[in-house]
Backbone bond lengths (Angstrom), bond angles and torsions (degrees), N, CA, C in turn:
res aa  C-N    CA-C-N  psi(-1)  N-CA   C-N-CA  omega(-1)  CA-C   N-CA-C  phi
1 M - - - 1.439 - - 1.586 112.51 -
2 T 1.329 113.54 131.32 1.412 120.83 -178.08 1.559 109.05 -70.30
3 R 1.360 118.20 125.48 1.413 119.84 174.17 1.566 105.52 -95.68
4 R 1.335 114.66 112.78 1.438 120.10 -176.35 1.525 105.38 -96.72
5 V 1.324 120.64 127.66 1.425 127.38 -172.89 1.537 114.80 -124.96
6 A 1.256 120.77 136.88 1.448 122.44 168.88 1.509 108.23 -121.71
7 V 1.331 110.87 146.48 1.585 117.03 -175.45 1.598 101.25 -129.83
8 L 1.337 115.28 128.88 1.450 117.56 -176.32 1.531 106.66 -156.64
9 Q 1.288 117.01 148.24 1.446 127.43 166.87 1.537 110.71 -63.36
10 S 1.307 118.71 143.81 1.399 120.97 176.67 1.451 112.54 -72.80
11 N 1.386 119.81 141.52 1.441 123.61 175.16 1.554 110.59 -122.54
12 Y 1.308 113.02 168.37 1.499 118.93 -171.48 1.552 103.52 -91.47
13 I 1.291 116.89 111.96 1.527 127.94 176.23 1.539 103.89 42.22
14 P 1.363 123.02 70.91 1.388 128.17 -173.11 1.541 114.32 -64.65
15 W 1.329 114.22 164.53 1.532 118.04 174.30 1.471 111.07 -71.10
16 R 1.288 116.75 178.24 1.547 121.64 -175.29 1.561 111.39 -67.11
17 G 1.315 122.34 -26.47 1.433 122.16 176.86 1.492 113.36 -57.17
18 Y 1.394 116.79 -42.77 1.465 120.99 -178.60 1.604 108.55 -61.28
19 F 1.393 118.12 -42.32 1.363 120.23 -179.08 1.576 113.63 -74.46
20 D 1.290 115.14 -23.78 1.510 117.94 171.79 1.489 108.78 -66.92
21 L 1.336 120.75 -42.27 1.433 124.22 177.52 1.574 109.77 -58.55
22 I 1.289 113.04 -42.87 1.489 116.08 -176.70 1.578 110.38 -65.81
23 H 1.306 114.20 -41.59 1.453 123.29 179.96 1.627 111.18 -58.65
24 D 1.287 111.74 -38.42 1.555 120.09 -174.25 1.497 113.33 -80.81
25 V 1.299 121.62 2.15 1.441 119.71 178.15 1.643 111.35 -125.00
26 D 1.395 112.23 165.55 1.375 115.28 172.77 1.496 115.11 -80.32
27 T 1.390 109.86 -37.22 1.515 119.48 -178.55 1.505 110.57 -132.81
28 F 1.328 114.24 136.77 1.342 124.55 179.90 1.491 109.91 -120.30
29 V 1.372 117.25 124.96 1.539 120.89 -175.41 1.440 106.24 -114.02
30 F 1.368 111.93 123.34 1.535 119.70 168.93 1.438 108.42 -72.20
31 Y 1.332 113.78 131.50 1.499 120.16 -170.65 1.538 105.90 -119.67
32 D 1.397 115.65 66.82 1.477 117.65 -171.15 1.515 110.41 -105.32
33 D 1.320 123.21 6.37 1.425 127.11 176.16 1.448 107.90 -89.81
34 V 1.331 117.48 36.93 1.583 120.94 178.12 1.384 106.29 -127.86
35 Q 1.436 115.10 172.70 1.412 120.65 -178.49 1.556 119.46 -55.10
36 Y 1.257 119.95 124.95 1.536 121.72 168.66 1.485 112.65 -65.12
37 T 1.272 113.45 129.62 1.514 121.03 177.44 1.461 112.21 -110.99
38 K 1.322 118.27 126.62 1.432 120.98 177.26 1.507 112.22 -74.79
39 G 1.388 114.87 144.01 1.404 118.06 -178.58 1.413 119.49 87.18
40 D 1.356 115.97 -0.63 1.470 126.08 176.64 1.461 111.72 -86.56
41 W 1.367 114.04 -169.31 1.522 121.23 -176.03 1.534 109.85 -95.17
42 R 1.364 120.11 9.14 1.440 118.73 -176.33 1.544 108.40 -64.20
43 N 1.214 116.71 -39.78 1.465 122.53 -168.31 1.539 115.88 -121.05
44 R 1.330 115.57 15.16 1.433 118.71 -177.74 1.472 113.33 -158.92
45 N 1.374 118.30 155.52 1.468 122.46 171.67 1.491 107.65 -163.11
46 Y 1.395 115.01 171.85 1.427 120.15 -175.61 1.560 109.87 -103.51
47 V 1.327 108.82 149.22 1.515 120.36 168.35 1.552 105.42 -117.31
48 K 1.270 112.99 160.60 1.523 120.12 -179.59 1.556 109.70 -88.03
49 T 1.282 122.24 129.00 1.461 121.92 174.67 1.509 108.32 -130.40
50 E 1.330 115.75 -177.63 1.442 122.20 -179.28 1.591 112.14 -69.38
51 K 1.325 109.40 -18.59 1.505 114.62 178.09 1.517 114.53 -101.65
52 G 1.305 116.47 12.08 1.443 121.78 -177.55 1.482 108.93 109.17
53 R 1.318 117.90 -141.84 1.442 119.78 -176.71 1.627 108.50 -91.11
54 E 1.274 116.53 143.49 1.416 124.24 175.25 1.521 110.35 -123.03
55 L 1.346 112.47 128.86 1.539 118.09 -172.12 1.540 108.63 -85.98
56 L 1.244 120.01 124.38 1.391 127.96 172.75 1.573 107.41 -97.53
57 T 1.354 117.29 118.56 1.490 118.98 -174.15 1.503 107.77 -127.05
58 I 1.358 112.87 132.09 1.459 120.67 172.95 1.517 111.22 -86.98
59 P 1.368 116.07 116.48 1.469 118.27 -179.51 1.523 110.70 -65.76
60 V 1.342 113.07 128.09 1.462 122.60 -178.46 1.486 116.37 -129.70
61 G 1.332 117.85 8.31 1.457 121.83 178.54 1.488 110.49 81.10
62 P 1.351 116.17 169.44 1.478 122.03 -178.20 1.493 121.78 -77.88
63 G 1.392 112.01 -22.27 1.442 114.53 -174.99 1.476 119.65 -54.49
64 L 1.363 118.25 135.74 1.479 123.18 179.53 1.511 110.75 -111.77
65 D 1.347 117.96 -15.93 1.445 120.05 -177.09 1.517 109.48 -82.45
66 R 1.211 123.92 68.68 1.495 129.87 -174.99 1.480 111.36 -163.57
67 K 1.305 114.49 154.00 1.462 125.77 176.51 1.524 105.53 -81.44
68 I 1.363 114.63 161.12 1.393 115.43 175.56 1.453 115.41 -61.72
69 C 1.343 119.03 -37.33 1.380 125.00 178.87 1.450 117.46 -68.39
70 E 1.341 115.74 -11.05 1.436 125.00 -179.76 1.488 114.94 -98.81
71 V 1.420 113.19 -5.76 1.519 121.91 -176.35 1.589 107.74 -69.65
72 V 1.227 118.54 131.66 1.448 121.90 174.86 1.622 109.16 -119.72
73 T 1.299 115.25 154.59 1.471 116.45 177.17 1.479 111.30 -77.44
74 S 1.382 116.18 146.17 1.570 115.53 -173.32 1.530 104.03 -107.48
75 D 1.289 126.01 2.02 1.357 121.84 -176.93 1.576 108.23 -160.72
76 R 1.304 114.07 110.83 1.553 118.03 -171.65 1.481 112.36 -69.99
77 R 1.389 116.46 -15.84 1.453 116.15 -171.37 1.570 110.82 -70.31
78 W 1.423 119.29 -6.40 1.357 119.73 -175.28 1.527 112.53 -63.12
79 Q 1.411 114.33 -34.09 1.369 122.27 -175.87 1.590 113.78 -58.23
80 N 1.332 114.90 -43.62 1.462 119.80 176.00 1.481 109.08 -71.94
81 R 1.283 119.98 -40.93 1.442 120.57 178.43 1.569 115.06 -57.41
82 H 1.333 108.73 -49.04 1.464 111.79 179.64 1.524 117.39 -68.22
83 W 1.339 118.18 -30.01 1.429 121.27 171.48 1.459 114.71 -68.33
84 K 1.395 113.67 -37.24 1.414 119.67 176.49 1.582 114.67 -60.08
85 T 1.338 112.33 -41.85 1.440 118.23 177.32 1.456 114.81 -66.39
86 I 1.387 111.07 -46.38 1.472 118.07 -177.32 1.578 109.11 -63.19
87 S 1.348 116.59 -42.31 1.407 120.04 177.19 1.511 113.26 -61.37
88 Q 1.399 116.66 -40.31 1.443 119.05 -178.33 1.500 114.46 -61.98
89 Y 1.331 114.30 -40.13 1.508 119.20 -173.64 1.559 111.85 -92.02
90 Y 1.303 118.98 -16.27 1.495 115.56 -175.08 1.512 110.72 -122.41
91 A 1.290 120.61 -1.11 1.472 114.25 -178.45 1.498 118.13 -57.70
92 R 1.352 116.94 -25.83 1.405 119.54 172.78 1.546 119.20 -89.17
93 A 1.295 111.29 4.82 1.535 120.10 178.14 1.612 106.17 -65.56
94 P 1.347 114.66 145.93 1.458 118.91 -177.71 1.444 116.84 -56.70
95 H 1.386 117.31 -28.66 1.446 117.16 -172.81 1.580 110.05 -124.57
96 F 1.296 116.17 21.07 1.463 117.95 177.14 1.501 114.42 -64.79
97 A 1.321 116.00 -32.40 1.421 122.90 178.20 1.605 113.39 -65.64
98 R 1.325 108.08 -36.48 1.521 113.47 -178.63 1.543 113.98 -62.39
99 Y 1.371 114.97 -34.08 1.406 117.58 -174.23 1.574 109.76 -107.05
100 R 1.215 120.37 -6.75 1.490 124.49 -170.54 1.472 110.91 -51.65
101 G 1.403 118.99 -45.28 1.415 119.63 -173.11 1.522 111.60 -64.10
102 F 1.291 117.36 -41.14 1.426 120.82 175.60 1.444 113.32 -54.30
103 F 1.365 117.21 -56.89 1.448 123.34 -171.71 1.516 108.64 -74.39
104 E 1.261 121.68 -31.88 1.432 121.64 175.54 1.499 109.52 -61.88
105 D 1.313 115.20 -44.88 1.524 118.38 -178.93 1.558 106.77 -65.28
106 F 1.293 118.70 -37.11 1.513 117.99 -178.62 1.530 112.20 -66.57
107 F 1.366 117.19 -42.51 1.388 116.17 -175.58 1.522 112.50 -89.55
108 L 1.333 122.37 -31.55 1.398 122.11 -174.63 1.597 109.60 -108.27
109 G 1.298 117.89 -25.38 1.492 117.24 -170.68 1.566 112.80 -94.32
110 R 1.289 115.58 -3.44 1.592 118.50 -176.74 1.476 109.19 -135.90
111 I 1.304 116.19 160.16 1.406 125.86 174.00 1.465 113.00 -108.01
112 W 1.251 122.82 112.86 1.508 126.14 -175.63 1.497 110.34 -106.39
113 E 1.372 115.74 120.96 1.433 118.46 -178.33 1.539 110.58 -111.62
114 N 1.384 117.04 -31.96 1.442 121.14 -174.58 1.522 108.75 -99.11
115 L 1.314 122.24 129.51 1.477 123.85 -179.12 1.520 113.23 -65.59
116 S 1.297 115.95 -45.65 1.511 121.06 179.34 1.529 110.47 -56.86
117 E 1.321 115.33 -45.83 1.505 116.92 -174.93 1.550 112.61 -67.90
118 L 1.257 113.87 -39.68 1.568 116.70 -178.46 1.608 107.39 -72.76
119 N 1.342 117.41 -36.95 1.421 116.43 175.22 1.564 114.13 -63.55
120 R 1.290 112.69 -46.53 1.497 117.55 179.24 1.500 117.07 -63.30
121 Y 1.336 110.90 -33.29 1.471 115.49 177.08 1.549 110.62 -65.95
122 L 1.348 117.08 -49.22 1.466 117.71 -178.48 1.556 113.03 -63.38
123 I 1.448 113.65 -42.50 1.451 116.97 -179.12 1.479 116.55 -58.27
124 E 1.387 111.78 -38.77 1.434 121.04 -173.09 1.565 107.16 -73.13
125 R 1.359 114.23 -50.80 1.429 120.93 -178.10 1.514 113.53 -59.07
126 I 1.414 113.24 -48.48 1.486 113.53 173.22 1.451 118.67 -61.04
127 S 1.387 119.36 -35.54 1.438 125.05 -179.89 1.484 111.78 -66.14
128 V 1.386 119.00 -45.87 1.427 122.28 -171.51 1.545 110.62 -92.70
129 D 1.408 119.24 -48.13 1.413 121.94 -173.98 1.464 113.97 -77.50
130 M 1.382 116.88 -29.68 1.489 117.85 -167.71 1.497 107.54 -110.60
131 L 1.362 117.24 -30.60 1.510 119.13 -178.71 1.548 114.72 -109.29
132 G 1.321 113.36 -4.41 1.464 117.85 172.40 1.646 111.34 72.79
133 C 1.268 120.11 24.56 1.425 121.20 -179.20 1.586 108.63 -75.83
134 S 1.303 116.57 145.53 1.482 121.72 177.20 1.442 111.57 -107.13
135 T 1.313 120.40 15.77 1.393 123.90 -179.64 1.581 113.85 -61.32
136 I 1.284 116.20 148.19 1.443 121.86 173.61 1.507 111.44 -91.52
137 F 1.292 120.05 132.43 1.452 123.28 -179.83 1.488 111.59 -103.82
138 L 1.339 117.43 132.91 1.465 124.58 175.44 1.401 109.59 -126.02
139 D 1.458 113.58 171.41 1.490 119.30 179.91 1.566 108.98 -127.37
140 S 1.299 117.68 128.16 1.415 117.23 -177.32 1.572 114.94 -60.02
141 R 1.311 113.89 -23.84 1.433 120.36 -179.93 1.582 115.51 -62.53
142 D 1.349 110.13 -15.57 1.458 112.60 -176.89 1.519 110.92 -88.28
143 Y 1.386 117.88 4.28 1.485 121.08 -179.39 1.482 108.60 -121.05
144 D 1.293 117.20 145.24 1.505 123.27 -179.30 1.531 109.76 -87.91
145 L 1.330 110.81 93.24 1.470 117.55 -176.35 1.518 115.55 -99.37
146 S 1.264 115.06 160.20 1.511 117.00 177.38 1.491 103.10 -149.83
147 G 1.360 117.49 171.54 1.420 121.75 177.04 1.624 107.56 89.44
148 V 1.303 113.27 176.70 1.422 120.92 178.06 1.512 115.30 -122.83
149 R 1.268 122.01 159.53 1.496 127.70 171.07 1.438 109.67 46.57
150 S 1.385 119.16 -126.66 1.432 128.57 -171.36 1.537 109.04 -58.37
151 E 1.299 116.85 -39.48 1.506 118.79 -173.43 1.616 106.46 -66.88
152 R 1.343 115.52 -47.13 1.428 117.01 178.30 1.551 117.74 -63.30
153 L 1.285 111.52 -38.86 1.505 119.94 172.32 1.523 113.23 -57.03
154 L 1.331 113.30 -48.83 1.424 118.39 -177.92 1.623 110.27 -65.30
155 M 1.358 115.37 -36.36 1.446 114.57 176.62 1.565 111.30 -65.00
156 L 1.282 118.41 -37.46 1.442 122.92 178.42 1.491 109.44 -67.13
157 L 1.260 123.61 -43.07 1.469 126.21 173.25 1.544 115.70 -56.15
158 Q 1.321 113.02 -43.61 1.358 119.92 175.86 1.538 114.62 -60.43
159 R 1.307 111.34 -41.53 1.477 118.70 -176.49 1.534 112.47 -73.50
160 V 1.217 118.16 -30.94 1.482 120.12 170.09 1.566 118.99 -82.02
161 G 1.329 114.79 -3.29 1.472 119.95 -179.21 1.436 118.93 81.32
162 A 1.332 115.54 30.53 1.462 120.81 -173.88 1.531 111.75 -70.13
163 K 1.257 120.01 135.98 1.470 123.60 173.58 1.617 106.86 -105.83
164 Q 1.327 112.27 -32.16 1.482 117.19 179.52 1.455 108.23 -139.01
165 Y 1.305 114.17 139.12 1.483 121.23 -176.12 1.518 107.40 -118.13
166 L 1.342 113.96 121.54 1.494 120.25 -179.64 1.568 103.74 -106.05
167 S 1.358 111.84 123.00 1.436 117.32 -169.84 1.603 106.44 -126.90
168 G 1.352 110.69 153.02 1.461 117.04 170.56 1.521 110.32 -62.93
169 P 1.323 118.83 159.35 1.575 119.59 -172.85 1.494 110.33 -71.51
170 S 1.385 122.43 -21.47 1.413 121.17 -174.22 1.582 112.43 -74.03
171 A 1.338 116.10 -16.47 1.434 118.79 177.80 1.510 115.47 -74.45
172 R 1.335 117.43 -9.07 1.435 120.69 174.55 1.600 109.74 -52.37
173 K 1.270 116.99 -33.13 1.490 117.60 -171.90 1.520 115.19 -69.33
174 Y 1.339 114.67 -15.79 1.513 114.92 -173.04 1.556 112.09 -130.44
175 I 1.359 118.84 -14.78 1.409 118.32 -175.38 1.571 112.10 -70.55
176 D 1.316 117.30 136.73 1.449 122.15 177.19 1.567 106.05 -89.62
177 V 1.314 115.03 93.78 1.464 118.96 -176.51 1.472 112.73 -62.95
178 D 1.368 121.36 -29.51 1.446 122.93 179.46 1.514 112.51 -72.02
179 A 1.322 115.47 -36.32 1.516 119.20 175.05 1.510 112.42 -64.90
180 F 1.283 115.88 -40.80 1.466 120.94 -179.64 1.560 108.96 -66.84
181 A 1.326 116.82 -40.76 1.533 120.14 177.71 1.493 110.20 -64.51
182 A 1.369 115.11 -35.66 1.505 117.54 -177.92 1.554 107.59 -70.56
183 A 1.340 116.17 -27.63 1.459 120.04 176.97 1.489 118.29 -86.88
184 A 1.345 113.21 6.69 1.445 121.98 177.75 1.517 109.92 64.68
185 I 1.339 122.00 38.39 1.450 126.24 178.31 1.469 112.02 -119.26
186 D 1.221 120.44 112.60 1.450 127.69 -174.62 1.441 109.19 -78.07
187 I 1.338 119.60 125.34 1.503 125.94 178.48 1.492 111.05 -96.16
188 R 1.280 115.32 132.77 1.430 124.99 174.01 1.554 107.66 -127.32
189 F 1.346 116.40 138.76 1.460 121.26 176.63 1.519 111.21 -111.86
190 K 1.360 112.25 126.11 1.425 118.87 -177.02 1.487 112.76 -66.37
191 D 1.424 113.62 139.96 1.435 119.85 175.68 1.496 105.43 -108.92
192 Y 1.357 112.25 115.50 1.546 121.27 179.48 1.515 115.37 -85.83
193 S 1.274 114.90 5.06 1.428 117.95 -169.60 1.593 111.55 -82.37
194 G 1.337 114.47 159.09 1.488 116.70 169.19 1.523 117.26 86.81
195 Y 1.330 119.54 4.62 1.451 122.55 -176.49 1.569 110.20 -61.47
196 P 1.345 119.98 126.62 1.442 118.74 -174.13 1.605 110.53 -74.42
197 Q 1.205 111.49 159.42 1.479 118.98 178.54 1.516 106.57 -80.23
198 Y 1.360 111.49 159.23 1.461 121.12 -179.07 1.423 108.64 -138.90
199 P 1.355 121.64 167.79 1.543 123.74 -178.36 1.471 101.00 -62.99
200 Q 1.349 116.49 132.59 1.536 121.64 178.74 1.554 105.98 -150.38
201 F 1.393 108.30 141.14 1.466 114.30 172.70 1.557 116.98 -62.32
202 Y 1.214 114.81 160.77 1.540 121.36 175.33 1.458 118.39 45.88
203 P 1.378 114.44 82.51 1.503 121.18 -178.17 1.546 105.80 -62.85
204 P 1.415 116.17 157.21 1.434 126.13 0.99 1.541 114.69 -79.87
205 F 1.330 117.32 164.38 1.468 122.33 -177.21 1.450 110.80 -65.54
206 I 1.323 117.16 138.35 1.494 122.79 178.97 1.572 105.00 -131.89
207 S 1.374 114.44 118.68 1.407 119.67 -177.99 1.547 115.26 -80.93
208 E 1.343 117.47 -29.92 1.479 122.38 -177.77 1.542 116.00 -83.99
209 V 1.383 113.12 72.43 1.317 120.02 -174.83 1.516 106.80 -137.51
210 S 1.321 123.86 163.37 1.407 124.48 173.56 1.540 115.32 -52.03
211 M 1.281 115.37 150.33 1.485 123.73 175.89 1.513 112.53 -52.71
212 L 1.360 113.83 -28.74 1.511 119.82 178.56 1.501 112.37 -49.39
213 D 1.307 115.19 -43.55 1.467 120.85 -177.56 1.541 111.54 -58.41
214 L 1.276 113.97 -46.42 1.578 117.02 -178.77 1.570 109.36 -69.51
215 L 1.324 115.57 -41.96 1.501 114.49 -178.42 1.526 112.69 -65.38
216 F 1.286 113.84 -43.83 1.581 118.05 -179.15 1.573 109.38 -63.78
217 Q 1.332 116.39 -33.36 1.483 116.69 -174.83 1.589 113.30 -84.44
218 V 1.343 116.94 -38.68 1.526 116.84 -175.16 1.468 115.37 -121.89
219 G 1.340 116.42 -2.87 1.474 120.14 173.00 1.468 117.32 58.47
220 P 1.308 119.65 -122.28 1.519 123.70 -176.13 1.553 110.23 -67.23
221 Q 1.381 118.59 -22.34 1.452 121.12 176.66 1.526 115.05 -73.96
222 A 1.344 117.11 0.99 1.481 120.65 -172.48 1.514 112.30 -59.59
223 P 1.417 121.86 -39.88 1.469 123.10 173.98 1.490 115.23 -51.58
224 E 1.349 115.42 -35.94 1.435 119.31 178.06 1.551 116.98 -55.91
225 Y 1.417 111.65 -34.73 1.398 123.06 -178.52 1.530 113.13 -91.04
226 V 1.273 117.82 -2.07 1.477 123.20 -177.27 1.546 107.32 -108.61
227 W 1.242 118.82 -55.45 1.464 127.91 -176.87 1.484 116.29 -130.06
228 G 1.366 121.08 -28.28 1.375 120.98 -172.71 1.553 117.32 -68.40
229 W 1.319 114.49 -21.79 1.468 117.30 -179.62 1.523 109.56 -71.69
230 R 1.242 120.22 -5.83 1.461 120.37 179.55 1.509 111.54 -98.32
231 A 1.294 114.15 38.19 1.474 122.69 -176.21 1.587 112.73 -54.31
232 G 1.356 114.11 -26.09 1.415 114.89 -177.69 1.433 115.94 -84.83
233 H 1.344 120.45 -7.22 1.410 124.46 -177.39 1.517 111.08 -79.39
234 P 1.318 124.01 140.80 1.497 127.80 -169.34 1.490 112.94 -52.85
235 D 1.454 116.12 -41.50 1.467 116.17 -177.64 1.520 114.39 -119.09
236 G 1.339 114.99 11.24 1.425 118.81 177.22 1.574 113.88 82.53
237 S 1.277 117.51 -2.66 1.403 124.11 176.85 1.491 113.70 -105.00
238 Q 1.342 117.18 -179.17 1.401 122.67 -179.61 1.537 109.46 -140.45
239 G 1.299 114.68 62.04 1.432 118.45 -176.88 1.554 104.99 -84.59
240 G 1.317 116.68 156.59 1.434 119.88 -176.16 1.498 112.65 -98.48
241 D 1.337 116.06 -159.64 1.426 122.83 -178.84 1.475 111.53 -69.40
242 A 1.287 119.49 127.84 1.479 120.90 -179.64 1.552 111.52 -69.03
243 E 1.328 117.16 -17.06 1.464 117.35 179.05 1.466 114.94 -87.66
244 G 1.283 122.34 -7.60 1.409 127.51 179.62 1.600 113.93 127.33
245 P 1.251 114.71 -155.22 1.475 119.08 -174.55 1.560 111.61 -55.40
246 A 1.305 118.58 137.09 1.557 123.03 178.87 1.462 102.99 -77.13
């Protein structure tokens, strides 16, 4: 049996493409023992508002010399602010009440200090409890890794027993395709195009927003707008060309 694996840094309440990737693999590895990069999606994401997209950002201080798993929040007040904004713009959404208890507990009932921990908690609970994914979640910190970039990634994949690696498209720039082939690991690049529109507040429609938007608007039907619409694909996924860019 092919063990299809994805490896990705944790993001803050990611968009639906992130969860699409999770659904398409047997095993998803959080890759947070790598350099934290400022201005990425690790500590921020968009929600939809009457003025367009509004960025919710977790304050983590200015330091860049740290790994993602070492990043701590610098101001606990963000939890109340984020929940206030989310409630303001989604309270009237058809399925807000369905998920309110979970997210209210996350934002108001707990104290989060570590960025990686809070991201992982949200991603796993949304994937399993709200989207019905059966994916196994692992942590790259549990493996003794060395090397950099493609070499380190390949070592991780070998240690988790990967036969196929499903990657986001941006990784094409640094993956050593020949090394992966020599290790008998098939590379596929995810295609995030073609996602269907769904009922959304405040036209025009914007796809690149947090998964919260889709959950609050369509509830249990959310998987249909993430992967279910590809019913005609042989395995329900949308992996790309194993040889590289099409």
